[in-house]
C-alpha positions, 0 to 999 in steps of 0.5 A: 047953802053952806053957812059961814062957821066961826069959833067962840071960846071953848065952852062958851055955848054951854047953856045957850038956847034959842033966842039967846043973845051972843057976841062974837068979838076978839080975833074971830069977831074981827075976822068975821066982820072985817075980813069975811064982811058978815053984815046984819041980816045974815045967818052964821054958825057958831061953834065952841069946839066942844060939840055945840053948834048954834045957828045965829042971825046977825043983828049987828056988825061993827069992825071987830064984833058981831051981835048974834041971836041964836035961832037953834042949837045942835049938840054933837056927841063925842064918838065912841071910838076916838082916834089920836095921831102921835106925830114925830117932829119933822123938818120943813113944816111936814109935821104941821101939814100932818096935823092940818090934814089929820084934823080935816080927816077927823082926828080927835087928838094930836100928840107931838113926839120928839123922836130920836131921828127927828131933825126938828127939835123943840127945846126951851121956849120952843116947846110952849110956842110950838105946842100953841102953834099946833093947837092953832093949826088944829083949830083953823083946820077944824073950822075950815072942815066944819068940824063941831069939835077941835082936836086936843093937842097934848104936850110934847113927849119923848120916847119914854113918856110916849111909851107910857102914854101908849100903854093907856090906849085901848089900841096903839099902832105904829106905822113901820115899813118893816111891819108884817101886819097890814093896817087893813087887817087890824081889828078896831075896838068898838069904843075907846081910844086908838093911837097911831104913831108916825115916825120922822123922815129918818124913820123909827129907830129899832130901840124906839120901836122896841120900847113902843112895842113893849108898851103894847103897840103893834107895828103895822104897814100901810102898803107897799109904798113908803109915804112921807111923814106928812101924809102917812098919818092922814092916809092911815086915819082916813082908812080907820075912819072909813072902816070904823063907820065914822064916815058912814 
């Protein structure tokens, strides 16, 4: 039977071993005790988002915390090849849907992009607020999909800053309907970082595409159909996860 999984603070399981006593409190502890109604005698899994997963027996449960006794610990090493989704801001929550599904697919980092044609705009206090919201979405999706690691949500970037970021990657790909290179023909590196750029509802403008390609990104097409910004990234990442062996 699949065990309930909860997340502790990042790095909270560092140095933890069998017979260690832990406390799950805060919002996650209240959810476990009051919403999921986990009780003493049950077994749960506790992850800290960094790859450590501890199997624990519940020794006590109150309305807002669980007392745990660790029975075993498993360390999941980071993949040699990491995938990142550069998601343009989009209206109607489609960008958030992309973040959620990409996390379920296995993306390692998410980067919000203020594209020229993005209808949604993050300005002033909205920047920090929405970056935090994307991080929460990624965390909850990681928990739902039982991932040992939570994707990193990087700061919002405009096109100029994004171009510099793409230049740092081992491989950068831009989904574009007019590209001549099919995604299925792309050769992936054995290790390093692959960044996939997805534009907003109105597409990526020619000046933006030029800036990204000058930074070393390769325009690729997903297929004959044009997908929504909410689905294009997760579909492409699913293909990359399969051909890279992540889903083997």
